[in-house]
DRENLUMDREN-548684 format. One record per residue (C-alpha): residue number from 1; residue in three letters; x, y, z. Coordinates in nm, 3 decimals. Each point is the difference from the previous one (the first is absolute). Layout:
N
(NUM; ALA; (X; Y; Z))
...
//
This chain:
281
(1; MET; (15.983; -7.092; -3.922))
(2; LYS; (0.008; -0.153; -0.347))
(3; ARG; (-0.373; 0.064; -0.038))
(4; TRP; (0.054; 0.372; 0.088))
(5; SER; (0.274; 0.024; -0.263))
(6; ILE; (-0.229; -0.146; -0.266))
(7; THR; (-0.276; 0.243; 0.097))
(8; LEU; (0.240; 0.295; -0.017))
(9; LEU; (0.124; -0.106; -0.344))
(10; ALA; (-0.358; -0.033; -0.122))
(11; CYS; (-0.081; 0.350; 0.122))
(12; LEU; (0.306; 0.142; -0.172))
(13; ALA; (-0.094; -0.173; -0.324))
(14; LEU; (-0.355; 0.134; 0.020))
(15; ALA; (0.134; 0.351; 0.061))
(16; ALA; (0.229; -0.027; -0.302))
(17; LEU; (-0.286; -0.123; -0.218))
(18; THR; (-0.218; 0.289; 0.113))
(19; ALA; (0.278; 0.246; -0.078))
(20; CYS; (0.031; -0.142; -0.351))
(21; ARG; (-0.372; 0.030; -0.059))
(22; GLU; (0.009; 0.358; 0.124))
(23; GLY; (0.272; 0.092; -0.247))
(24; GLY; (0.327; -0.161; 0.101))
(25; PRO; (0.317; 0.193; 0.083))
(26; HIS; (-0.118; 0.319; -0.168))
(27; MET; (-0.272; 0.031; 0.261))
(28; ALA; (0.261; 0.136; 0.236))
(29; ALA; (-0.133; 0.307; 0.177))
(30; GLY; (0.130; 0.347; -0.067))
(31; ALA; (0.207; 0.199; 0.245))
(32; ASP; (-0.302; 0.065; 0.221))
(33; GLY; (-0.109; -0.365; -0.013))
(34; ALA; (-0.339; 0.107; -0.132))
(35; GLY; (-0.014; -0.170; -0.339))
(36; PRO; (0.169; -0.158; -0.301))
(37; ASP; (0.312; 0.142; -0.159))
(38; ALA; (0.009; 0.173; -0.339))
(39; ALA; (0.112; -0.313; -0.187))
(40; ARG; (-0.297; -0.197; 0.132))
(41; ILE; (-0.247; 0.276; -0.088))
(42; GLU; (0.139; 0.029; -0.353))
(43; SER; (-0.017; -0.377; -0.043))
(44; VAL; (-0.367; -0.003; 0.099))
(45; ALA; (-0.064; 0.298; -0.230))
(46; MET; (0.152; -0.194; -0.289))
(47; ALA; (-0.236; -0.290; 0.067))
(48; ALA; (-0.294; 0.239; 0.006))
(49; SER; (0.092; 0.177; -0.325))
(50; GLN; (0.147; -0.278; -0.212))
(51; GLN; (-0.211; -0.293; 0.118))
(52; GLY; (-0.320; 0.183; 0.093))
(53; ASN; (0.023; -0.156; 0.346))
(54; ALA; (-0.297; 0.139; 0.197))
(55; GLU; (0.137; -0.116; 0.334))
(56; ALA; (0.329; 0.179; -0.069))
(57; GLU; (-0.186; 0.319; -0.092))
(58; GLN; (-0.204; -0.018; 0.319))
(59; ARG; (0.318; -0.038; 0.204))
(60; LEU; (0.147; 0.300; -0.182))
(61; ARG; (-0.311; 0.206; 0.084))
(62; SER; (0.029; -0.100; 0.363))
(63; TRP; (0.362; 0.109; 0.020))
(64; ALA; (-0.075; 0.327; -0.181))
(65; ALA; (-0.282; 0.072; 0.246))
(66; ARG; (0.253; -0.045; 0.280))
(67; GLY; (0.201; 0.286; -0.149))
(68; MET; (0.288; -0.196; -0.152))
(69; PRO; (0.148; 0.221; -0.277))
(70; VAL; (0.128; -0.287; -0.216))
(71; ALA; (-0.345; -0.164; 0.008))
(72; GLN; (-0.167; 0.332; -0.081))
(73; ARG; (0.237; 0.046; -0.292))
(74; GLU; (-0.048; -0.351; -0.139))
(75; LEU; (-0.379; 0.017; 0.037))
(76; GLY; (0.003; 0.339; -0.169))
(77; ILE; (0.199; -0.141; -0.292))
(78; LEU; (-0.246; -0.289; -0.024))
(79; TYR; (-0.300; 0.236; -0.002))
(80; ARG; (0.154; 0.231; -0.261))
(81; ALA; (-0.059; -0.265; -0.266))
(82; ARG; (-0.371; -0.027; 0.080))
(83; PRO; (-0.269; 0.231; -0.138))
(84; GLY; (-0.196; 0.158; 0.283))
(85; GLN; (0.273; -0.048; 0.262))
(86; GLN; (0.258; 0.250; -0.115))
(87; GLU; (-0.104; 0.275; 0.239))
(88; GLU; (0.040; -0.245; 0.288))
(89; ALA; (0.332; -0.106; -0.150))
(90; MET; (0.127; 0.357; 0.011))
(91; ARG; (-0.118; 0.046; 0.357))
(92; LEU; (0.193; -0.310; 0.108))
(93; LEU; (0.310; 0.102; -0.194))
(94; GLU; (-0.008; 0.345; 0.159))
(95; GLN; (-0.029; -0.150; 0.348))
(96; ALA; (0.306; -0.217; -0.068))
(97; ALA; (0.190; 0.286; -0.164))
(98; ARG; (-0.064; 0.229; 0.296))
(99; SER; (0.145; -0.273; 0.221))
(100; GLY; (0.323; 0.024; -0.198))
(101; ASP; (-0.042; -0.284; -0.251))
(102; ALA; (0.192; 0.114; -0.310))
(103; GLN; (-0.153; -0.260; -0.231))
(104; ALA; (-0.350; 0.111; 0.102))
(105; ALA; (0.092; 0.362; -0.071))
(106; PHE; (0.124; -0.102; -0.345))
(107; HIS; (-0.321; -0.188; -0.084))
(108; LEU; (-0.212; 0.289; 0.129))
(109; ALA; (0.196; 0.237; -0.224))
(110; GLU; (-0.056; -0.235; -0.295))
(111; ALA; (-0.375; 0.006; 0.068))
(112; TYR; (-0.010; 0.381; 0.011))
(113; ARG; (0.206; 0.022; -0.318))
(114; GLY; (-0.251; -0.236; -0.162))
(115; ILE; (-0.280; 0.240; 0.096))
(116; ALA; (0.196; 0.296; -0.134))
(117; ASN; (0.058; -0.179; -0.331))
(118; GLY; (-0.355; -0.135; -0.025))
(119; THR; (0.112; -0.364; 0.027))
(120; ASN; (-0.147; -0.057; 0.346))
(121; PRO; (-0.329; 0.195; -0.006))
(122; ALA; (-0.181; -0.242; 0.231))
(123; ALA; (0.212; 0.120; 0.292))
(124; ALA; (-0.088; 0.366; -0.055))
(125; PRO; (-0.292; 0.167; 0.181))
(126; GLN; (-0.315; 0.069; -0.200))
(127; ALA; (-0.013; 0.334; -0.177))
(128; GLY; (-0.229; 0.278; 0.115))
(129; ALA; (-0.131; 0.120; 0.336))
(130; ASP; (-0.165; -0.330; 0.086))
(131; GLY; (0.322; -0.190; -0.055))
(132; ILE; (0.205; 0.244; 0.206))
(133; ARG; (-0.259; -0.006; 0.280))
(134; ALA; (-0.002; -0.380; -0.002))
(135; ALA; (0.378; -0.011; 0.011))
(136; SER; (0.009; 0.241; 0.294))
(137; MET; (-0.262; -0.200; 0.189))
(138; ALA; (0.188; -0.321; -0.063))
(139; SER; (0.320; 0.162; 0.122))
(140; THR; (-0.172; 0.106; 0.321))
(141; ALA; (-0.093; -0.364; 0.048))
(142; GLY; (0.365; -0.094; -0.056))
(143; ALA; (-0.065; -0.188; -0.324))
(144; SER; (0.099; 0.235; -0.281))
(145; ALA; (0.300; 0.215; 0.089))
(146; PRO; (0.159; -0.013; -0.348))
(147; ALA; (-0.319; 0.118; -0.171))
(148; ALA; (-0.033; 0.276; 0.258))
(149; ALA; (0.357; 0.111; -0.072))
(150; ILE; (-0.090; 0.048; -0.366))
(151; SER; (-0.330; 0.173; 0.074))
(152; ASN; (0.177; 0.236; 0.243))
(153; GLY; (0.214; 0.139; -0.279))
(154; SER; (0.308; -0.221; -0.028))
(155; SER; (0.044; -0.112; -0.359))
(156; PRO; (0.063; -0.369; -0.068))
(157; GLY; (0.330; 0.091; -0.165))
(158; ALA; (0.118; 0.192; 0.306))
(159; LEU; (-0.105; -0.287; 0.227))
(160; ALA; (0.188; -0.245; -0.219))
(161; TRP; (0.316; 0.212; 0.036))
(162; ARG; (-0.051; 0.020; 0.377))
(163; TRP; (-0.019; -0.375; 0.049))
(164; TYR; (0.279; -0.082; -0.246))
(165; LEU; (0.210; 0.244; 0.202))
(166; ALA; (-0.092; -0.173; 0.327))
(167; ALA; (0.111; -0.333; -0.146))
(168; ALA; (0.317; 0.139; -0.161))
(169; GLU; (0.108; 0.156; 0.327))
(170; LYS; (0.000; -0.354; 0.140))
(171; LYS; (0.236; -0.114; -0.278))
(172; HIS; (-0.266; -0.146; -0.231))
(173; ALA; (0.187; -0.006; -0.332))
(174; LYS; (-0.299; -0.012; -0.233))
(175; ALA; (-0.169; 0.286; 0.183))
(176; ALA; (0.314; 0.209; -0.051))
(177; LEU; (-0.009; -0.093; -0.370))
(178; MET; (-0.363; 0.115; -0.021))
(179; LEU; (0.087; 0.335; 0.159))
(180; GLY; (0.263; 0.044; -0.269))
(181; LEU; (-0.253; -0.078; -0.271))
(182; LEU; (-0.272; 0.224; 0.147))
(183; ALA; (0.237; 0.295; 0.034))
(184; ARG; (0.123; -0.053; -0.356))
(185; ASN; (-0.354; -0.018; -0.142))
(186; GLY; (-0.165; 0.259; 0.225))
(187; GLU; (-0.245; -0.243; 0.162))
(188; GLY; (-0.125; 0.122; 0.338))
(189; VAL; (0.285; 0.255; 0.014))
(190; PRO; (0.144; 0.254; -0.244))
(191; ARG; (0.251; -0.129; -0.254))
(192; ASP; (0.346; 0.014; 0.153))
(193; ALA; (0.290; -0.172; -0.173))
(194; ALA; (0.241; 0.053; 0.289))
(195; ARG; (-0.246; -0.143; 0.252))
(196; SER; (-0.063; -0.292; -0.234))
(197; ALA; (0.372; -0.073; -0.029))
(198; ARG; (0.044; 0.008; 0.378))
(199; TRP; (-0.268; -0.264; 0.050))
(200; LEU; (0.129; -0.209; -0.290))
(201; GLU; (0.342; 0.009; 0.165))
(202; ALA; (-0.153; -0.108; 0.332))
(203; ALA; (-0.185; -0.287; -0.168))
(204; SER; (0.315; -0.101; -0.187))
(205; GLU; (0.201; -0.008; 0.321))
(206; LEU; (-0.270; -0.229; 0.141))
(207; GLY; (0.053; -0.239; -0.292))
(208; ASN; (-0.289; 0.080; -0.238))
(209; ALA; (0.115; -0.086; -0.354))
(210; HIS; (-0.270; 0.208; -0.173))
(211; ALA; (0.113; 0.308; 0.194))
(212; MET; (0.362; -0.070; -0.093))
(213; PHE; (-0.093; -0.003; -0.368))
(214; LEU; (-0.192; 0.328; 0.025))
(215; LEU; (0.279; 0.160; 0.202))
(216; SER; (0.249; -0.103; -0.266))
(217; TYR; (-0.211; 0.184; -0.257))
(218; ALA; (-0.025; 0.306; 0.228))
(219; TYR; (0.379; 0.022; 0.030))
(220; ARG; (0.045; -0.055; -0.372))
(221; GLU; (-0.246; 0.275; -0.094))
(222; GLY; (0.059; 0.232; 0.295))
(223; GLN; (-0.358; -0.022; 0.126))
(224; GLY; (-0.003; 0.129; 0.357))
(225; VAL; (0.372; -0.075; 0.039))
(226; PRO; (0.313; 0.120; -0.182))
(227; ARG; (0.089; -0.203; -0.308))
(228; ASP; (0.241; -0.272; 0.105))
(229; ALA; (0.084; -0.276; -0.248))
(230; ALA; (0.189; -0.203; 0.259))
(231; ARG; (-0.292; 0.002; 0.247))
(232; ALA; (-0.240; -0.080; -0.283))
(233; GLN; (0.209; -0.300; -0.101))
(234; HIS; (0.033; -0.112; 0.362))
(235; TRP; (-0.373; -0.011; 0.059))
(236; LEU; (-0.067; -0.162; -0.337))
(237; GLU; (0.247; -0.276; 0.087))
(238; GLU; (-0.152; -0.036; 0.347))
(239; SER; (-0.351; -0.028; -0.146))
(240; ALA; (0.118; -0.265; -0.246))
(241; GLU; (0.175; -0.183; 0.284))
(242; HIS; (-0.340; -0.012; 0.173))
(243; GLU; (-0.140; -0.164; -0.316))
(244; TYR; (-0.227; 0.288; -0.108))
(245; PRO; (-0.088; -0.081; -0.364))
(246; PRO; (0.001; 0.357; -0.143))
(247; ALA; (0.342; 0.061; 0.158))
(248; LEU; (0.135; -0.325; -0.142))
(249; GLN; (-0.131; 0.096; -0.342))
(250; GLU; (0.139; 0.354; 0.011))
(251; LEU; (0.336; -0.123; 0.124))
(252; ALA; (0.009; -0.250; -0.284))
(253; MET; (-0.054; 0.281; -0.250))
(254; ALA; (0.272; 0.207; 0.169))
(255; VAL; (0.265; -0.274; -0.029))
(256; ALA; (-0.110; -0.146; -0.335))
(257; ASP; (0.278; 0.166; -0.200))
(258; SER; (0.280; -0.077; 0.243))
(259; ASP; (-0.107; -0.341; 0.132))
(260; ALA; (-0.249; -0.183; -0.222))
(261; GLU; (0.023; -0.317; 0.204))
(262; ARG; (-0.094; 0.174; 0.326))
(263; ALA; (-0.278; 0.186; -0.179))
(264; GLY; (-0.145; -0.330; -0.118))
(265; HIS; (0.009; -0.145; 0.352))
(266; LEU; (-0.165; 0.310; 0.143))
(267; LEU; (-0.281; -0.007; -0.258))
(268; LYS; (-0.063; -0.367; 0.070))
(269; GLU; (-0.010; 0.067; 0.374))
(270; ALA; (-0.236; 0.293; -0.052))
(271; HIS; (-0.237; -0.218; -0.202))
(272; GLU; (0.004; -0.276; 0.262))
(273; HIS; (-0.066; 0.235; 0.291))
(274; ARG; (-0.272; 0.187; -0.189))
(275; ARG; (-0.177; -0.330; -0.066))
(276; ASN; (0.054; -0.168; 0.339))
(277; ASN; (-0.012; 0.299; 0.237))
(278; TRP; (-0.250; 0.227; -0.174))
(279; ASN; (-0.167; 0.101; 0.330))
(280; ARG; (0.312; 0.021; 0.215))
(281; PHE; (0.075; 0.368; -0.054))
//
């Protein structure tokens, strides 16, 4: 009996060791028991992108091929940074976005906006009849749906709006911010100050400090909303509370005459956050 107990303990230890090698607790299967959870996939994606881990990238490809939206999204993000793989990146992002992944929809929108602005030309289909024909053929083969969408008449700007909208409707704060900016600037849609303000308000309610700052300005100037000094001040204070450097700086200027000490603290905080969190917003 003792020998059986030792054997059982050894088997359990071996199973635990195997689980650790396969990815530890994050390897827990999803609801259908078919694969790793989102946290595990994102952890492997981080190893692939930040460490150049080829084994991690291969695992990501395997999961994406099995139709896992988070893996498709993370592989698409990885490919976006590589020349020659951006069309495949957009295909993967669109697959994930169509499965309801808000982050994938946001990144797909960013890619289309890059094409519209000329900052992501490698992802656009080739110009001319040959390029359009090639894009259509690739789409038929299931490999180039984004390029086909452009060649079929949808502008990159309109596609960017479409996918930002898909993400924003799933409560993606930065996508809502981008809709506000696009409507304000007339990118992909006609200029519309009221529409811009609505999306800035949505993004602000979701906690985006940049949107709060822009919404404060809209209320102060009456851009798309009635002028409202109290609402303008509210959103400026909220943006500063979320440590957005321009809001901290503007608030410091607003209180400089009445509270020099607070103004000094705000300016110092703005400087620190601008230096330490330059890519946060």
